[in-house]
N, C-alpha and C positions, 0 to 999 in steps of 0.2 A: 345796630352793628355788631353786638358783642355776639349774638346768635349766629349771623351769617359767618363769622369768622371762625367760629367754633366748628361749624359744619364743614366748612373748607378743610380746617385743620384735620378732622376725623377722615375726610375724603383722602387726603394727601397720605395718611398713615395707612389707610386701607390699602391704597396703592402699592405702598411701599411692602406690604406683607405678602401672603401666599399666592396670589395670581400671578406676580411676576417671576417669583422663584419657582412656581410650577411650571412655567414655560422652560425652564432649563432642568428639570428633573429628566433623568433617564428613563425611555419609556419601556414597558415590559416587553420582552421578547414574544412575538406572536404565538399562536397556538401551535404545537409541534415542534417548537424550539427551547432548547434548555438555554440557561444563562452561563456566564463565566465560571460562576461558582461550582458547577454541575459537570464541570469539564473532567474530573477524575472519574464520575460515575458514568459520563459519555463514551469515554475512552474504554471503560471495563466492559460496557455494553457492546461498543462495536467490536471489539475482539471477541468476546463471548457468542456474539450471534454472526461473524463472519461480515460485518458491514462497514461500509466506507463510514467516514466521519467528515461532516462539512462544518467550516467555521465561516460564520458570517461576519466580516469587522467592519463596523461602521462608526459613524458619531452618534452618541448618546441623547444630546440636547434635542427637545422636541421641534426646535428652529431649524436644526442642522440634522435632522433624521435623515438618514442615507447620505447626508453629504451633499456637494454640489452635483452628485450622480444620483439623484433621487429615481429618474427615470430607469437607469442601469440597474440600481438596488433592487427598485420592483422587479424588473426582468428577470434578475436572479433568483429571487425568491418565488417566482412564478412557475419556476422549471420543474416540470413532473418528475425529473429523474432524481430530485433530491427527496423524494417521498421514501426512496429505499435507504436513505442514509439517516445516521444519527446526527442530529442538527444541533448547533451551538450558536448563540449571538452573542458577541463580545462588543462592547461599546468603548470608544477610543478615550473616552475619559478616565477610565479606570482600567489601564493596560496591563492585563495579568503576566507572570513571568512566562506562564507556557507558551503565550502566543508571542512574546520576544524571541523565545527559542525558536519558534516555528519560522517565524519571520526571517530571523538571522540565517536559516537554511535555504532561503531561495535568492535568486540574483535579482529579484524587483528592486528598482531604485526610485520609482516614480512617488510613491506615497499617496496615489490616488484612492479616494474614497469611493464607494464601500469596495471592500476586498472580500473575496471568496477562497478560503484555503481548503482543500480536500486531500483527507489523509486515507491512506488504506486501513484495513482492519489492524495491521500490525503496529500503526502508528507513524508510517513513513508517509512524506508529502507526496501526493499523486495526481495533483491538480492544482491551478491557481489561475485566478483571473482578477485583474483590477484595472485594465486599462480601457475599459468600455468596449472590449471587442465581444460583441455578442456570440459570434461563432466560435470564439474561444470558450465562452461558458458552457455551451453546448458540448463541445470536443470534450472539456474537462470531464465533466459530469458523466459522459459516455464512458470514457476512459477508465475512472475511478470504480464504476459500477461493474463494467467488464472485467476490471482486474479482481475485484471482490469475488465476483462470480467464479471466476478462473482459480482463485488462491483456494476456495472451498473445493471446487472439483480436485484440484491437484492434491490436496491435504488427504481427501478419501483415497484417491488413488495411490498415494504413496503409503497409506495405511495397508491398503490390498497388497502393495508390493511386499512391504514388510512380513506381514502374514504369510504370503506364498514364500518366503525366504525361510521363516521359521519351520515351515512344513518341508523344506528341503529342496525348493523348486527355484533355484536361485537364477539360471538364465531366464526363466519366465517372468521373475520379478525384475530383473534389469531391464528387459523388455518395455514392461510397464512404465518406467521411469524415462524412457525415450521422448514420449511427447510433451511430458512436462518441461523438460530441458528445451526442447524447440520452442515451445510456447513460451518460457521465461525470457528467451531472447527477443521474442515479438513483443510482450509486454513491458519489458524493459524499455525498447526503443518507444514504444507508444506513450510512455509516462514520460520519457524525456521530452517529447515534442509538446507537452502541455505544462512544464514545469521549468521556470525561468532557471537559467543556467547562472553559475556564478557571475558576478560584475563583468567580468573580463570579456563575456560573450556579447554584451551589448555595446557595440562601440562606433565611433565615427571616425572618418579621416580627417585629420586637421590639415591646413595647408602646409605644415611642415613634413607630412606624409606618415606621421605618427598615430596610432590608434588612441582615440579618446573616447572616455565613457560618456554616452547620451543617455542621461537620466530618464528620457521620455519614450526610449524604444521599448516595445513591448518584448515579452519573453523571444530572446534568440533572433530579434531583428538586427539587421545592420544598416543604419541610416547613411546612405551615400548623397543624402542631400535633394534627391529626386524622389525615388521609389524605394521602400522598403524589398528586402527578397525574402524568400522562404526562410522560415526558422532554421530548418536543417534539410539537406537534401535527402531524399527518401530512399533508403535501401533498396537494391533491385534484388538481391537474392539473400537466402539464409546465411550464406557466409559473410555478407557484408553487415550483418547485424551484431550489434555490441553483445558482450558476453552477457549473461543473465544475471540478474542480481538478487530475485527472491528465493531461488534454490541454488546457490552458488556452490559448483564442483558436485552437483548432485550424483551423478553416476559414480564417480571416480571415489567419493565418500561413501557411498552405500555399498559398491563392490567390495571396498575393504572390509566393511561391517559385515558383509555376507560371506567373505572368505572365512572371517574368524568363525561364524556360525556354522560355516560348513566342517572346519576343523574340530570343533566342539561335537558336532555330531557324530563325526567318523570315530573320536575317541570315545563316545558313549556307546557306539555300536561296537567298538573294539571290547570295551569291557563286558557288554552283554555276550559277546561270543565267548570271552575267556570263562564267563560263568556258564557256558553251554545255555543261554538262553538264546536260541537260534530264531525263533519268532520274533523276538524284540529286535534283534541286531538286523533281520531281514526288514522289518518293518521301517527302520531308521536308513537303511542304505538304498532300498529299491528306488524311492522318489527321486534320490541325487543321481542315481546313474541312469534313471529315464530322463531325466531334465538336460543332461550333456553338458552343463556349464564346464568352460575351460578355467576350472580350477584344480591345483594340486590335490586338494582334499577330496575332489570328485574320482579323480584318477585312484586315488587310494581307496575310495568307498568301492569303485568297481573291483578292485583286485581282493578286498575283503568280502564282497558280495560272492565271489566264487567259492571262497573258502566256506562260507556259511551254505551255500547250497551243496557244496561236495560233503561237508558233515550231514546235512540233512539226507541224502543219499546213501550213507555209509551206513552198513549194518551195524545194529547195536552190538 
């Protein structure tokens, strides 16, 4: 009897060791995904390359991997639109500070797992999905990818506008900024449609007639007890769109900057004229006058250019 008892004891101790605990170990993120510790690296990479950043938040223990929404989590991870993002997988058992900050900026109150957070290249929240809404997953991923691509184009266009202003073509530079400002309003509205609003936006109507928080409402939904309504009414015209948030006050701010550049350019041209450097003065003034920007400095440039031209024609 001693031998069977010893064998039974060994078997019991074996069951209490690694196989049991291994089931609760956090799995390694799949290929193409970084871990939570790599978030600073992922953020820097997204900013450098102008890519969105995707954060997949799920349970870590193997028996709860993806949580109750395993099918939904698998659906999220299978989306081809995520391939253009920098991807980070975070497990709930080790909630990092950066994710607590990100979650605090959304209005989601469900706590349903798994969750997908999408950030633009600057680190701002630009998409979210946690309610099992597959259509919202697709829409959010498309919005954040469109946003990142637009930001790249806009940054290049902004650089080109600044270069044009440095060359004295201020009116042309300001015209280059107009489509950025228009698209900013559209992208701001698109992002607002896929990011949960603050908690007050997901409400129900109580019997007393007062609005109460519905913790199970999807982003922007209002539950009347029968059917949810659309998250937000779609604007019908450019005028109804909210102000842009990615390049706020772009044209006004750049106009002030360009006016300062124009004043400096005229002063430089005046100095050249005083030193009898007529060719240099003309080089500085001509593009300003030809561009016809409605700046005081451009008016001054036109007057000074007349003096330069008269001096060129004057006999030595």
